[in-house]
C-alpha positions as CSV (number, residue, x, y, z in Angstrom):
1,M,61.0,27.4,40.2
2,W,59.4,29.2,43.1
3,V,62.1,31.6,44.9
4,F,61.6,33.0,48.4
5,Q,61.3,36.5,48.8
6,T,60.6,37.5,52.4
7,S,58.4,35.9,56.0
8,A,56.5,38.1,57.2
9,T,53.7,38.4,60.3
10,D,49.8,38.5,59.6
11,G,49.1,42.0,59.4
12,E,52.7,43.6,58.3
13,G,54.7,42.1,54.9
14,R,56.3,43.9,51.8
15,L,56.1,42.0,48.6
16,F,56.1,44.5,45.3
17,D,57.5,47.7,47.4
18,V,53.8,47.8,49.0
19,D,52.2,46.2,52.2
20,I,51.1,42.9,50.3
21,F,48.1,42.6,53.2
22,R,46.5,45.8,52.6
23,Y,45.8,44.4,48.9
24,E,42.6,42.0,47.6
25,W,44.4,38.7,47.3
26,V,42.9,36.8,44.6
27,N,43.1,32.6,44.4
28,T,44.2,31.8,40.8
29,G,43.8,28.0,41.3
30,R,47.2,27.2,41.1
31,K,49.5,25.5,43.7
32,A,53.2,26.2,44.4
33,R,55.4,23.4,45.8
34,I,57.9,25.5,47.4
35,H,60.4,24.5,50.6
36,D,60.8,26.8,53.6
37,P,64.5,28.4,52.9
38,R,64.9,27.9,57.0
39,Y,64.2,24.7,58.1
40,G,64.0,22.7,54.6
41,S,59.7,21.9,55.1
42,K,58.2,21.4,51.5
43,Y,54.8,22.7,51.6
44,E,52.7,23.4,48.6
45,F,51.1,26.7,48.8
46,P,48.1,28.6,47.1
47,V,49.2,31.3,44.1
48,Y,47.5,34.4,44.2
49,K,47.0,37.2,41.9
50,V,47.5,41.2,42.8
51,V,46.8,44.7,41.0
52,V,49.8,46.8,42.6
53,D,49.5,50.3,40.4
54,G,47.8,48.7,38.0
55,K,50.1,45.7,37.3
56,A,49.0,41.9,37.7
57,R,51.7,40.0,40.0
58,E,51.2,36.4,40.8
59,F,52.7,35.3,44.1
60,A,52.3,32.1,46.2
61,A,51.8,32.8,50.4
62,G,51.5,30.3,53.1
63,E,51.9,29.7,56.6
64,F,55.6,28.3,58.0
65,S,53.5,28.5,61.3
66,N,50.6,30.5,63.2
67,G,50.2,33.9,61.5
68,V,54.2,33.8,59.8
69,Y,54.1,33.6,56.3
70,G,56.2,32.9,53.6
71,F,56.3,35.0,49.7
72,Y,57.6,33.4,46.6
73,I,57.7,34.8,43.0
74,E,57.7,32.4,40.4
75,R,61.1,32.4,38.0
76,K,60.7,31.5,34.5
């Protein structure tokens, strides 16, 4: 299950206690089916991997609207 974490404008977003836009996002080839928590719209976002403080982390992200991104993490 993918759980909404935050939304952010392009270039200004915190995830995993860091500015996620300052890290290289590596596309894992996986997709996450999510919904917009505000409007309930359904999306399929790519899943990315980043390395933060030596630890690999995965998240799903995509644009809700022009320059506004939604970020999700998977709860197993």
